[in-house]
ZAGU-572276 format. One record per residue (C-alpha): x, y, z; residue in one letter. Coordinates in nm, 4 decimals. Layout:
{r {X,Y,Z},"A"}
...
//
This chain:
{r {-3.0146,-4.6264,-0.1277},"X"}
{r {-3.0706,-4.8382,-0.4032},"X"}
{r {-2.7840,-4.9429,-0.6534},"X"}
{r {-2.7429,-4.7810,-0.9276},"X"}
{r {-2.9084,-4.8386,-1.2762},"X"}
{r {-2.7020,-5.0026,-1.5551},"X"}
{r {-2.6014,-4.8323,-1.8359},"X"}
{r {-2.7138,-4.8841,-2.1745},"X"}
{r {-2.6199,-5.1937,-2.3714},"X"}
{r {-2.4995,-5.0235,-2.6630},"X"}
{r {-2.2959,-4.7839,-2.4138},"X"}
{r {-2.1658,-5.1283,-2.2270},"X"}
{r {-2.0584,-5.2762,-2.5597},"X"}
{r {-1.8286,-4.9702,-2.6619},"X"}
{r {-1.6922,-4.9757,-2.3277},"X"}
{r {-1.5509,-5.3267,-2.3871},"X"}
{r {-1.2945,-5.1365,-2.5692},"X"}
{r {-1.1963,-4.9371,-2.2549},"X"}
{r {-1.1920,-5.2220,-2.0303},"X"}
{r {-0.9826,-5.4150,-2.3079},"X"}
{r {-0.6860,-5.1031,-2.2660},"X"}
{r {-0.7614,-5.0552,-1.8845},"X"}
{r {-0.6378,-5.4362,-1.8380},"X"}
{r {-0.3616,-5.3957,-2.0886},"X"}
{r {-0.2357,-5.0449,-1.9149},"X"}
{r {-0.2428,-5.2857,-1.5506},"X"}
{r {-0.0116,-5.5763,-1.6904},"X"}
{r {0.2221,-5.3662,-1.8627},"X"}
{r {0.2508,-5.0804,-1.5528},"X"}
{r {0.2395,-5.4135,-1.3157},"X"}
{r {0.4258,-5.6426,-1.4971},"X"}
{r {0.7481,-5.5556,-1.3460},"X"}
{r {0.6677,-5.5745,-0.9867},"X"}
{r {0.4917,-5.9333,-1.0777},"X"}
{r {0.8307,-6.0456,-1.2277},"X"}
{r {1.0813,-5.8906,-0.9514},"X"}
{r {1.0330,-6.1640,-0.7387},"X"}
{r {1.1133,-6.4463,-0.9807},"X"}
{r {1.4898,-6.4325,-0.8984},"X"}
{r {1.4887,-6.3254,-0.5165},"X"}
{r {1.6803,-6.3690,-0.2817},"X"}
{r {1.6271,-6.5608,0.0466},"X"}
{r {1.2995,-6.4217,0.2115},"X"}
{r {1.4755,-6.2802,0.5550},"X"}
{r {1.2913,-6.1197,0.7513},"X"}
{r {1.3369,-5.8338,1.0444},"X"}
{r {1.0845,-5.9036,1.2248},"X"}
{r {1.1717,-5.6620,1.5343},"X"}
{r {1.1705,-5.3633,1.2908},"X"}
{r {0.8497,-5.5353,1.0812},"X"}
{r {0.6403,-5.5415,1.3651},"X"}
{r {0.7833,-5.2101,1.4956},"X"}
{r {0.6985,-5.0814,1.1538},"X"}
{r {0.3003,-5.2401,1.1908},"X"}
{r {0.2689,-5.0497,1.4991},"X"}
{r {0.3912,-4.7378,1.4038},"X"}
{r {0.1924,-4.6947,1.0912},"X"}
{r {-0.1584,-4.8351,1.3023},"X"}
{r {-0.1145,-4.5620,1.5457},"X"}
{r {-0.0347,-4.2747,1.2757},"X"}
{r {-0.3451,-4.4622,1.0798},"X"}
{r {-0.5457,-4.4278,1.3894},"X"}
{r {-0.4597,-4.0718,1.4810},"X"}
{r {-0.4459,-3.9698,1.1429},"X"}
{r {-0.8357,-4.0175,1.1303},"X"}
{r {-0.9365,-3.9191,1.4321},"X"}
{r {-0.7835,-3.5543,1.3662},"X"}
{r {-0.9230,-3.5621,0.9602},"X"}
{r {-1.2539,-3.6705,1.1382},"X"}
{r {-1.2909,-3.3680,1.3767},"X"}
{r {-1.1728,-3.1514,1.1023},"X"}
{r {-1.4317,-3.3129,0.8562},"X"}
{r {-1.6767,-3.2222,1.0250},"X"}
{r {-1.5539,-2.8509,1.1144},"X"}
{r {-1.5600,-2.8201,0.7456},"X"}
{r {-1.8421,-3.0630,0.5950},"X"}
{r {-2.1382,-2.9741,0.8979},"X"}
{r {-2.0859,-2.6242,0.9808},"X"}
{r {-2.1239,-2.3135,0.8279},"X"}
{r {-1.7505,-2.1928,0.9072},"X"}
{r {-1.6416,-1.8764,0.6646},"X"}
{r {-1.3924,-1.9636,0.3927},"X"}
{r {-1.3967,-2.3604,0.4622},"X"}
{r {-1.2771,-2.4265,0.0758},"X"}
{r {-0.9421,-2.1890,0.2262},"X"}
{r {-0.8988,-2.3521,0.5261},"X"}
{r {-0.9321,-2.6827,0.3594},"X"}
{r {-0.6494,-2.5966,0.1025},"X"}
{r {-0.4484,-2.5173,0.3915},"X"}
{r {-0.5592,-2.8620,0.5912},"X"}
{r {-0.4213,-3.0726,0.2625},"X"}
{r {-0.0788,-2.9084,0.3042},"X"}
{r {0.1466,-3.2138,0.4890},"X"}
{r {0.0559,-3.4157,0.2068},"X"}
{r {0.1290,-3.1793,-0.0437},"X"}
{r {0.4436,-3.1255,0.0863},"X"}
{r {0.7383,-3.3776,0.0267},"X"}
{r {0.7414,-3.5811,0.3131},"X"}
{r {1.1145,-3.5568,0.3549},"X"}
{r {1.0513,-3.1838,0.3758},"X"}
{r {0.7456,-3.2021,0.6108},"X"}
{r {0.9641,-3.4176,0.8575},"X"}
{r {1.2517,-3.2100,0.8061},"X"}
{r {1.0633,-2.8829,0.9069},"X"}
{r {0.9266,-3.1024,1.2130},"X"}
{r {1.2972,-3.1410,1.3454},"X"}
{r {1.3939,-2.8087,1.2640},"X"}
{r {1.0982,-2.6920,1.4958},"X"}
{r {1.0570,-2.9490,1.7818},"X"}
{r {1.3868,-3.1070,1.7566},"X"}
{r {1.7196,-3.0890,1.9427},"X"}
{r {1.8234,-2.7304,1.9141},"X"}
{r {1.5414,-2.6458,1.7125},"X"}
{r {1.3377,-2.3102,1.7369},"X"}
{r {1.0841,-2.4346,2.0095},"X"}
{r {1.3844,-2.5126,2.2557},"X"}
{r {1.5441,-2.1535,2.1422},"X"}
{r {1.2179,-2.0149,2.2313},"X"}
{r {1.1774,-2.2317,2.5778},"X"}
{r {1.4931,-2.2939,2.7197},"X"}
{r {1.7170,-2.6126,2.7679},"X"}
{r {1.5580,-2.6353,3.0671},"X"}
{r {1.2235,-2.7616,2.8465},"X"}
{r {1.4367,-2.9960,2.6418},"X"}
{r {1.3180,-3.3104,2.9213},"X"}
{r {0.9176,-3.2465,2.7786},"X"}
{r {1.0870,-3.2389,2.4102},"X"}
{r {1.2753,-3.5638,2.4403},"X"}
{r {1.0038,-3.7310,2.2550},"X"}
{r {1.1081,-3.5374,1.9258},"X"}
{r {1.4747,-3.6590,1.9469},"X"}
{r {1.6151,-3.9005,1.6716},"X"}
{r {1.4850,-4.2632,1.6587},"X"}
{r {1.1939,-4.1846,1.8988},"X"}
{r {0.9023,-4.3661,1.7690},"X"}
{r {0.6496,-4.1764,1.8922},"X"}
{r {0.8552,-3.8899,1.6954},"X"}
{r {0.7591,-4.0546,1.3889},"X"}
{r {0.4188,-4.1831,1.4655},"X"}
{r {0.3609,-3.7810,1.5057},"X"}
{r {0.4903,-3.7245,1.1839},"X"}
{r {0.3448,-4.0032,0.9567},"X"}
{r {0.0188,-3.8839,1.1091},"X"}
{r {0.0545,-3.5399,0.9970},"X"}
{r {0.0878,-3.6179,0.6787},"X"}
{r {-0.1712,-3.8285,0.6390},"X"}
{r {-0.4428,-3.6597,0.7875},"X"}
{r {-0.5328,-3.4611,0.5042},"X"}
{r {-0.6603,-3.7794,0.3509},"X"}
{r {-0.8573,-3.8993,0.6381},"X"}
{r {-0.9723,-3.5208,0.6104},"X"}
{r {-1.1111,-3.5503,0.2437},"X"}
{r {-1.2412,-3.9136,0.2723},"X"}
{r {-1.4802,-3.8630,0.5529},"X"}
{r {-1.5611,-3.4976,0.4233},"X"}
{r {-1.7182,-3.6922,0.1496},"X"}
{r {-1.8672,-3.9209,0.3705},"X"}
{r {-2.0343,-3.6563,0.5850},"X"}
{r {-2.1464,-3.4407,0.2956},"X"}
{r {-2.4143,-3.7313,0.2321},"X"}
{r {-2.5142,-3.7537,0.5939},"X"}
{r {-2.8809,-3.5977,0.4589},"X"}
{r {-2.9942,-3.9230,0.3297},"X"}
{r {-2.9465,-4.0665,0.6579},"X"}
{r {-3.1501,-3.8420,0.8401},"X"}
{r {-2.8656,-3.5945,0.9707},"X"}
{r {-3.1272,-3.2905,1.0408},"X"}
{r {-3.3742,-3.5273,1.2634},"X"}
{r {-3.0598,-3.6414,1.4524},"X"}
{r {-2.9488,-3.2278,1.4859},"X"}
{r {-3.3000,-3.2062,1.6626},"X"}
{r {-3.2981,-3.5105,1.8816},"X"}
{r {-2.9888,-3.6175,1.9893},"X"}
{r {-2.7814,-3.4686,2.2379},"X"}
{r {-2.4542,-3.3271,2.1292},"X"}
{r {-2.2557,-3.6498,2.2319},"X"}
{r {-2.5116,-3.8509,2.0892},"X"}
{r {-2.4477,-3.6631,1.7468},"X"}
{r {-2.1498,-3.7349,1.7363},"X"}
{r {-2.1732,-4.0605,1.7828},"X"}
{r {-2.3897,-4.1350,1.5197},"X"}
{r {-2.2038,-3.9146,1.3045},"X"}
{r {-1.8976,-4.1360,1.3564},"X"}
{r {-2.1018,-4.5004,1.3188},"X"}
{r {-2.2711,-4.3248,0.9669},"X"}
{r {-1.9451,-4.2555,0.8352},"X"}
{r {-1.8070,-4.5846,0.9513},"X"}
{r {-1.7164,-4.7115,0.5599},"X"}
{r {-1.5440,-4.3912,0.4746},"X"}
{r {-1.3168,-4.3934,0.7890},"X"}
{r {-1.2369,-4.7470,0.7852},"X"}
{r {-1.1192,-4.7168,0.4014},"X"}
{r {-0.9245,-4.3784,0.5275},"X"}
{r {-0.7334,-4.6115,0.7946},"X"}
{r {-0.6889,-4.8582,0.5847},"X"}
{r {-0.5225,-4.6230,0.2651},"X"}
{r {-0.2956,-4.4403,0.5771},"X"}
{r {-0.1878,-4.7739,0.7096},"X"}
{r {-0.1034,-4.8793,0.3292},"X"}
{r {0.0944,-4.5186,0.3193},"X"}
{r {0.2352,-4.5532,0.5836},"X"}
{r {0.3751,-4.8726,0.6347},"X"}
{r {0.5502,-4.8365,0.2742},"X"}
{r {0.7283,-4.4755,0.3729},"X"}
{r {1.1053,-4.4515,0.4068},"X"}
{r {1.1679,-4.0859,0.3810},"X"}
{r {1.0016,-3.9798,0.7657},"X"}
{r {1.1834,-4.2828,0.9082},"X"}
{r {1.5073,-4.2310,0.7593},"X"}
{r {1.5299,-3.8731,0.8383},"X"}
{r {1.4317,-3.9158,1.2042},"X"}
{r {1.6684,-4.2097,1.2039},"X"}
{r {1.3982,-4.4663,1.2902},"X"}
{r {1.4715,-4.8385,1.2250},"X"}
{r {1.1683,-4.9573,1.0581},"X"}
{r {1.1256,-5.2032,0.7734},"X"}
{r {1.1798,-4.9676,0.4793},"X"}
{r {1.4878,-4.8766,0.5793},"X"}
{r {1.6263,-5.2442,0.6139},"X"}
{r {1.4808,-5.3013,0.2402},"X"}
{r {1.6278,-4.9554,0.1843},"X"}
{r {2.0181,-5.0631,0.3496},"X"}
{r {2.0006,-5.4328,0.2062},"X"}
{r {2.0084,-5.2232,-0.1603},"X"}
{r {2.1665,-4.9382,-0.1115},"X"}
{r {2.4484,-5.0218,0.1439},"X"}
{r {2.5458,-5.3902,0.0413},"X"}
{r {2.3791,-5.4065,-0.3278},"X"}
{r {2.2625,-5.7044,-0.2532},"X"}
{r {1.9266,-5.6588,-0.5115},"X"}
{r {1.7878,-6.0433,-0.5297},"X"}
{r {1.8250,-5.9976,-0.1025},"X"}
{r {1.6435,-5.6483,-0.1177},"X"}
{r {1.3238,-5.7995,-0.2754},"X"}
{r {1.3281,-6.0775,-0.0977},"X"}
{r {1.2928,-5.8883,0.2279},"X"}
{r {1.0615,-5.6684,0.0688},"X"}
{r {0.7833,-5.9614,0.0539},"X"}
{r {0.6136,-5.9250,0.4168},"X"}
{r {0.6025,-5.5237,0.3313},"X"}
{r {0.4159,-5.5761,0.0114},"X"}
{r {0.1425,-5.8622,0.1639},"X"}
{r {0.0836,-5.6185,0.4378},"X"}
{r {0.0028,-5.3277,0.1782},"X"}
{r {-0.1836,-5.4803,-0.0625},"X"}
{r {-0.3432,-5.6447,0.1950},"X"}
{r {-0.4566,-5.3151,0.3286},"X"}
{r {-0.5053,-5.1786,-0.0112},"X"}
{r {-0.7386,-5.4667,-0.1469},"X"}
{r {-0.9670,-5.4209,0.1453},"X"}
{r {-1.0230,-5.0810,0.0886},"X"}
{r {-1.1755,-5.1956,-0.2420},"X"}
{r {-1.4113,-5.3776,-0.0297},"X"}
{r {-1.4930,-5.1204,0.1794},"X"}
{r {-1.5623,-4.8891,-0.0552},"X"}
{r {-1.7949,-5.1077,-0.2520},"X"}
{r {-2.0147,-5.0810,0.0046},"X"}
{r {-2.0328,-4.7141,0.0017},"X"}
{r {-2.0338,-4.6831,-0.3835},"X"}
{r {-2.4454,-4.6812,-0.4509},"X"}
{r {-2.4265,-4.4038,-0.1983},"X"}
{r {-2.1649,-4.1796,-0.4469},"X"}
{r {-2.2851,-4.3026,-0.7558},"X"}
{r {-2.5441,-4.0877,-0.9600},"X"}
{r {-2.6572,-3.7847,-0.9940},"X"}
{r {-2.5082,-3.5234,-0.7458},"X"}
{r {-2.7424,-3.4737,-0.4713},"X"}
{r {-2.7727,-3.1380,-0.2580},"X"}
{r {-2.5381,-3.0663,0.0259},"X"}
{r {-2.7217,-3.0887,0.3913},"X"}
{r {-2.8298,-2.7745,0.5838},"X"}
{r {-2.5032,-2.6851,0.7628},"X"}
{r {-2.5219,-2.6348,1.1431},"X"}
{r {-2.4958,-2.2666,1.2190},"X"}
{r {-2.2027,-2.1765,1.4444},"X"}
{r {-2.2959,-1.8502,1.5347},"X"}
{r {-2.0797,-1.6568,1.7767},"X"}
{r {-1.8977,-1.9963,1.7716},"X"}
{r {-1.6913,-1.9829,1.4672},"X"}
{r {-1.4604,-1.7809,1.6328},"X"}
{r {-1.4013,-2.0241,1.8573},"X"}
{r {-1.3707,-2.3178,1.5527},"X"}
{r {-1.1521,-2.0833,1.3765},"X"}
{r {-0.9274,-2.0115,1.6491},"X"}
{r {-0.9078,-2.4025,1.6848},"X"}
{r {-0.8323,-2.4618,1.3387},"X"}
{r {-0.6011,-2.1664,1.3615},"X"}
{r {-0.3947,-2.3362,1.6132},"X"}
{r {-0.3632,-2.6622,1.4924},"X"}
{r {-0.2219,-2.5019,1.1519},"X"}
{r {0.0158,-2.2598,1.3593},"X"}
{r {0.1504,-2.5826,1.5541},"X"}
{r {0.1486,-2.8383,1.2360},"X"}
{r {0.2586,-2.6005,0.9788},"X"}
{r {0.3256,-2.2343,1.0412},"X"}
{r {0.5713,-2.3213,1.3211},"X"}
{r {0.7791,-2.5552,1.0934},"X"}
{r {0.7667,-2.3770,0.7955},"X"}
{r {0.9140,-2.0717,0.9776},"X"}
{r {1.1673,-2.2793,1.1422},"X"}
{r {1.2887,-2.3816,0.7715},"X"}
{r {1.3157,-2.0163,0.7126},"X"}
{r {1.4907,-1.9498,0.9907},"X"}
{r {1.7661,-2.1856,0.9231},"X"}
{r {1.8144,-2.0709,0.5611},"X"}
{r {1.9915,-1.7672,0.7920},"X"}
{r {1.9594,-1.4834,0.4814},"X"}
{r {1.7832,-1.4200,0.1171},"X"}
{r {2.1268,-1.4282,-0.0344},"X"}
{r {2.2178,-1.7395,0.1259},"X"}
{r {1.8777,-1.9018,-0.0117},"X"}
{r {1.8659,-1.7277,-0.3526},"X"}
{r {2.2289,-1.8544,-0.3532},"X"}
{r {2.1515,-2.2584,-0.2501},"X"}
{r {1.8284,-2.1673,-0.5379},"X"}
{r {2.0957,-2.0556,-0.8289},"X"}
{r {2.3064,-2.3774,-0.7948},"X"}
{r {2.0126,-2.6389,-0.7635},"X"}
{r {1.8972,-2.4965,-1.0943},"X"}
{r {1.9699,-2.7759,-1.3358},"X"}
{r {1.8238,-3.0334,-1.0455},"X"}
{r {1.4806,-2.8038,-0.9977},"X"}
{r {1.4461,-2.7896,-1.4382},"X"}
{r {1.4847,-3.2000,-1.3995},"X"}
{r {1.2193,-3.2291,-1.1379},"X"}
{r {1.0023,-3.0158,-1.3316},"X"}
{r {1.0300,-3.1822,-1.6422},"X"}
{r {1.0115,-3.5245,-1.4834},"X"}
{r {0.7226,-3.4371,-1.2796},"X"}
{r {0.5062,-3.3238,-1.5739},"X"}
{r {0.5926,-3.6265,-1.7744},"X"}
{r {0.5164,-3.8656,-1.4914},"X"}
{r {0.1713,-3.6431,-1.4373},"X"}
{r {0.1099,-3.7424,-1.8223},"X"}
{r {0.1841,-4.0704,-1.7926},"X"}
{r {-0.0698,-4.1277,-1.4794},"X"}
{r {-0.3488,-3.9493,-1.6316},"X"}
{r {-0.3395,-4.1525,-1.9578},"X"}
{r {-0.3098,-4.4364,-1.7114},"X"}
{r {-0.5761,-4.3062,-1.4884},"X"}
{r {-0.8500,-4.2070,-1.7845},"X"}
{r {-0.8288,-4.5809,-1.9234},"X"}
{r {-0.8590,-4.7291,-1.5760},"X"}
{r {-1.0757,-4.5048,-1.3963},"X"}
{r {-1.3323,-4.5067,-1.7301},"X"}
{r {-1.3411,-4.8736,-1.6922},"X"}
{r {-1.3686,-4.9387,-1.2534},"X"}
{r {-1.6554,-4.6527,-1.2275},"X"}
{r {-1.8781,-4.9125,-1.4480},"X"}
{r {-1.8198,-5.2124,-1.3084},"X"}
{r {-1.9920,-5.2577,-0.9490},"X"}
{r {-1.8219,-5.6335,-0.9043},"X"}
{r {-1.5978,-5.6450,-0.5310},"X"}
{r {-1.2669,-5.8247,-0.8226},"X"}
{r {-1.2773,-5.5189,-0.9892},"X"}
{r {-1.3262,-5.2386,-0.6860},"X"}
{r {-1.0061,-5.4674,-0.5280},"X"}
{r {-0.7873,-5.4500,-0.8575},"X"}
{r {-0.8091,-5.1066,-0.8600},"X"}
{r {-0.7733,-5.0446,-0.5658},"X"}
{r {-0.4412,-5.2481,-0.5200},"X"}
{r {-0.1542,-5.0044,-0.6858},"X"}
{r {-0.2115,-4.8126,-0.3760},"X"}
{r {-0.0718,-5.0258,-0.1930},"X"}
{r {0.2678,-5.0413,-0.3089},"X"}
{r {0.5228,-4.8559,-0.1347},"X"}
{r {0.7524,-4.6626,-0.3747},"X"}
{r {1.1043,-4.8224,-0.2994},"X"}
{r {0.9806,-5.1561,-0.3996},"X"}
{r {0.8236,-4.9815,-0.7052},"X"}
{r {1.1908,-4.8497,-0.7986},"X"}
{r {1.2879,-5.2116,-0.6560},"X"}
{r {1.0907,-5.4213,-0.9038},"X"}
{r {1.1392,-5.1426,-1.1924},"X"}
{r {1.5156,-5.1507,-1.1884},"X"}
{r {1.5616,-5.5278,-1.1936},"X"}
{r {1.2756,-5.5444,-1.4843},"X"}
{r {1.4482,-5.3078,-1.6940},"X"}
{r {1.8462,-5.4175,-1.6303},"X"}
{r {1.8388,-5.7330,-1.9083},"X"}
{r {1.8838,-5.7804,-2.2176},"X"}
{r {1.6548,-6.1379,-2.2736},"X"}
{r {1.4547,-6.1652,-2.4058},"X"}
{r {1.4682,-5.8043,-2.5056},"X"}
{r {1.7611,-5.5920,-2.4395},"X"}
{r {1.5818,-5.3043,-2.2141},"X"}
{r {1.8915,-5.1367,-2.1141},"X"}
{r {1.8469,-4.8807,-2.3310},"X"}
{r {1.5377,-4.7714,-2.1737},"X"}
{r {1.6549,-4.8345,-1.7946},"X"}
{r {1.9794,-4.5971,-1.8558},"X"}
{r {1.7295,-4.3051,-1.9666},"X"}
{r {1.5220,-4.0467,-1.7753},"X"}
{r {1.2340,-4.2385,-1.9145},"X"}
{r {1.2113,-4.5220,-1.6452},"X"}
{r {1.2014,-4.2819,-1.4019},"X"}
{r {0.9336,-4.0976,-1.5923},"X"}
{r {0.7334,-4.4030,-1.6418},"X"}
{r {0.8239,-4.5214,-1.2495},"X"}
{r {0.6524,-4.2353,-1.0870},"X"}
{r {0.3778,-4.1772,-1.3129},"X"}
{r {0.3090,-4.5735,-1.1976},"X"}
{r {0.3331,-4.4227,-0.8169},"X"}
{r {0.0642,-4.1348,-0.9190},"X"}
{r {-0.1403,-4.3507,-1.1242},"X"}
{r {-0.3797,-4.4976,-0.8675},"X"}
{r {-0.4556,-4.1115,-0.7311},"X"}
{r {-0.5646,-4.0595,-1.0798},"X"}
{r {-0.7765,-4.3358,-1.0985},"X"}
{r {-0.9656,-4.2748,-0.7780},"X"}
{r {-1.0365,-3.9536,-0.8961},"X"}
{r {-1.1206,-4.0175,-1.2715},"X"}
{r {-1.3383,-4.2861,-1.1455},"X"}
{r {-1.5202,-4.0388,-0.9048},"X"}
{r {-1.5406,-3.7735,-1.1813},"X"}
{r {-1.7410,-4.0408,-1.4722},"X"}
{r {-1.9855,-4.1539,-1.1316},"X"}
{r {-2.1327,-3.7756,-1.1685},"X"}
{r {-2.2374,-3.9034,-1.4498},"X"}
{r {-2.6427,-4.0383,-1.4599},"X"}
{r {-2.6785,-4.3254,-1.6821},"X"}
{r {-2.9806,-4.1516,-1.8085},"X"}
{r {-2.7514,-3.8946,-1.9708},"X"}
{r {-2.6043,-4.1720,-2.1622},"X"}
{r {-2.9310,-4.3287,-2.2506},"X"}
{r {-3.0493,-3.9484,-2.3802},"X"}
{r {-2.7516,-3.9895,-2.5934},"X"}
{r {-2.7811,-4.3271,-2.7470},"X"}
{r {-3.1319,-4.2327,-2.8631},"X"}
{r {-2.9752,-3.8811,-2.9837},"X"}
{r {-2.7539,-4.0530,-3.1807},"X"}
{r {-2.4786,-3.8532,-3.0695},"X"}
{r {-2.1416,-3.9803,-3.1957},"X"}
{r {-1.8588,-4.0998,-2.9394},"X"}
{r {-1.6790,-3.7690,-2.9737},"X"}
{r {-1.9981,-3.5711,-2.9050},"X"}
{r {-2.0790,-3.7535,-2.5807},"X"}
{r {-1.6831,-3.6810,-2.4355},"X"}
{r {-1.7414,-3.3140,-2.5516},"X"}
{r {-2.0897,-3.2308,-2.4190},"X"}
{r {-2.1220,-3.4820,-2.1386},"X"}
{r {-1.8250,-3.6592,-1.9736},"X"}
{r {-1.5659,-3.4625,-2.0576},"X"}
{r {-1.6997,-3.1631,-1.8772},"X"}
{r {-1.7996,-3.3433,-1.5904},"X"}
{r {-1.4262,-3.5373,-1.6059},"X"}
{r {-1.2274,-3.2653,-1.6756},"X"}
{r {-1.1722,-3.1468,-1.2908},"X"}
{r {-1.1149,-3.4804,-1.1747},"X"}
{r {-0.8565,-3.5364,-1.4281},"X"}
{r {-0.7212,-3.2293,-1.3491},"X"}
{r {-0.6819,-3.2949,-1.0044},"X"}
{r {-0.5569,-3.6604,-1.0649},"X"}
{r {-0.2662,-3.4894,-1.2848},"X"}
{r {-0.2102,-3.2519,-0.9977},"X"}
{r {-0.1816,-3.5327,-0.7494},"X"}
{r {0.0653,-3.7173,-0.9469},"X"}
{r {0.2661,-3.3942,-1.0247},"X"}
{r {0.3192,-3.3555,-0.6599},"X"}
{r {0.4183,-3.6985,-0.5588},"X"}
{r {0.6362,-3.7287,-0.8422},"X"}
{r {0.8441,-3.3928,-0.7560},"X"}
{r {0.8360,-3.4902,-0.3950},"X"}
{r {0.9768,-3.8257,-0.4504},"X"}
{r {1.3225,-3.9657,-0.3086},"X"}
{r {1.2909,-4.3536,-0.3601},"X"}
{r {1.2391,-4.4062,-0.7010},"X"}
{r {1.4542,-4.1007,-0.8193},"X"}
{r {1.7553,-4.2051,-0.6389},"X"}
{r {1.7289,-4.6035,-0.7343},"X"}
{r {1.6283,-4.4814,-1.1161},"X"}
{r {1.7732,-4.1751,-1.2295},"X"}
{r {2.0547,-4.1998,-1.4560},"X"}
{r {2.3611,-3.9446,-1.3980},"X"}
{r {2.3115,-3.5973,-1.5110},"X"}
{r {1.9474,-3.6335,-1.4437},"X"}
{r {1.8866,-3.5702,-1.0806},"X"}
{r {1.6250,-3.3854,-0.8973},"X"}
{r {1.5441,-3.1604,-0.6234},"X"}
{r {1.4749,-3.4249,-0.3973},"X"}
{r {1.8163,-3.5942,-0.4490},"X"}
{r {1.9911,-3.2774,-0.4128},"X"}
{r {1.8133,-3.2325,-0.0737},"X"}
{r {1.8769,-3.5903,0.0343},"X"}
{r {2.2662,-3.5350,-0.0018},"X"}
{r {2.2819,-3.2323,0.1061},"X"}
{r {2.0962,-3.3819,0.4637},"X"}
{r {2.4613,-3.5839,0.4919},"X"}
{r {2.6999,-3.3938,0.3566},"X"}
{r {2.6047,-3.0566,0.3320},"X"}
{r {2.5577,-2.6911,0.5226},"X"}
{r {2.2615,-2.7223,0.7009},"X"}
{r {2.1246,-2.3456,0.5723},"X"}
{r {2.1795,-2.5082,0.2242},"X"}
{r {1.9491,-2.8410,0.3149},"X"}
{r {1.6839,-2.6068,0.4396},"X"}
{r {1.6554,-2.3495,0.0944},"X"}
{r {1.6472,-2.6312,-0.0680},"X"}
{r {1.3559,-2.7942,0.1580},"X"}
{r {1.1813,-2.4609,0.1304},"X"}
{r {1.2697,-2.4446,-0.2607},"X"}
{r {1.0746,-2.7914,-0.2437},"X"}
{r {0.8293,-2.7234,-0.0746},"X"}
{r {0.7204,-2.3743,-0.2862},"X"}
{r {0.7382,-2.6319,-0.6343},"X"}
{r {0.4960,-2.8722,-0.4551},"X"}
{r {0.2627,-2.6075,-0.3554},"X"}
{r {0.2176,-2.3683,-0.5754},"X"}
{r {-0.0187,-2.6170,-0.8191},"X"}
{r {-0.2663,-2.6710,-0.5343},"X"}
{r {-0.2759,-2.2791,-0.4590},"X"}
{r {-0.3427,-2.1807,-0.8574},"X"}
{r {-0.5497,-2.4968,-0.8568},"X"}
{r {-0.7853,-2.3157,-0.5283},"X"}
{r {-0.7426,-1.9850,-0.6889},"X"}
{r {-0.8824,-2.0890,-1.0465},"X"}
{r {-1.1965,-2.3740,-0.9209},"X"}
{r {-1.2681,-2.2117,-0.5836},"X"}
{r {-1.2042,-2.4999,-0.4513},"X"}
{r {-0.9700,-2.7761,-0.2463},"X"}
{r {-0.7652,-3.0379,-0.4315},"X"}
{r {-0.9307,-3.3733,-0.4001},"X"}
{r {-0.5869,-3.5420,-0.3674},"X"}
{r {-0.7897,-3.8998,-0.3399},"X"}
//
């Protein structure tokens, strides 16, 4: 596949302003992180926890890529009915807040959970791996959460296999050799998914905290929350940030190899593999996976709510936090969308490796480290007094917007890559002004991706607990913080009710998006 054609010279000149805006946005949003280590404490590394975190994250990434690849093949390469609905249901683990998802798994598979009540105490030995503190339980939950990312990334790779001779491979290869050929053809996407999941799993705090698994993010959190040692926490976070940024930077290098295949005019989809009567078997396997990973944990959470009366009582008591979560999520989505539009438009027109790496690096910033950086940067009085902003809700909105910004950037860049360079050349020749180009060419093709980016940022914001806990001012607590408190000090039925409410708030935009567009939300 030949590289994409360069954009017209006039278009590049006009895009210099967008490039400047993208650079300024990137510097402004990442400056607090860069300056956080200027006064960091001694770098004290808990090597056992760091090694355990790396092993758990790597195992979760491999498992997620394998499962996601199988699901992507079933949805992208076959004529399975209702593929959009299946994909939307399979995206639920990433859409659900990590703390809520882990809580549902505990209610279902943990000690005294729904499965143990059904099977009886004699089966407890077989379910011992689900007990608190086990690395295997944490690995499986992290893999479940990130399977949708592998599903979507590998699904896009499989959608271009007709360029590589999929139809010929189907005719001449045995099923096992065909599977091996497909796996080899989507190696760049598999590597990108593996690196992305590794970076996100390494920085995840909510899952190991709820499952009481002593991984490295908990070491950082304990230094800050229990010992109030902010410099020490920043110093301890350095090795984690190095690992996550290295993984995120490699994503840009890997994805640059497949940028040519994803650029230019959309190509026709491959002819799907006809399943015939096997569609029932494939559908049954997908339904079994959904039941074990999603439906049973959801049923367990509903069972823990006790009754509709208890549920509505907990919902009414959390009305203020729910309103705060919605308002903060909306503000964060607008921040992420504005930054994503600037940086995504710039990154989509540059083929250099450095631009791809810079656009991917923010994916590797853990939410906990982001909160530490913003907390230290804005609580200062020199050279400017930034404490009024630090003591307002604006800081948590900005930080949560930065958390969703790289996802919005990727989606906006994908929208821009749908625009063929020839369309801009035609616009140049027709003398269309910038506003007319946006209205008739860029806007319609980018609008869907921009809306998806805003929704992803909103979902990440309402489900966040790390940034909210460190940056929310008194009186502006979120639903995630209320649930976090009740997990430690409240009745179990109230925590379950809040978890169900939290899941409904995060999942509702995804279902609305599917109903409006008849497509699965592309979260990455």
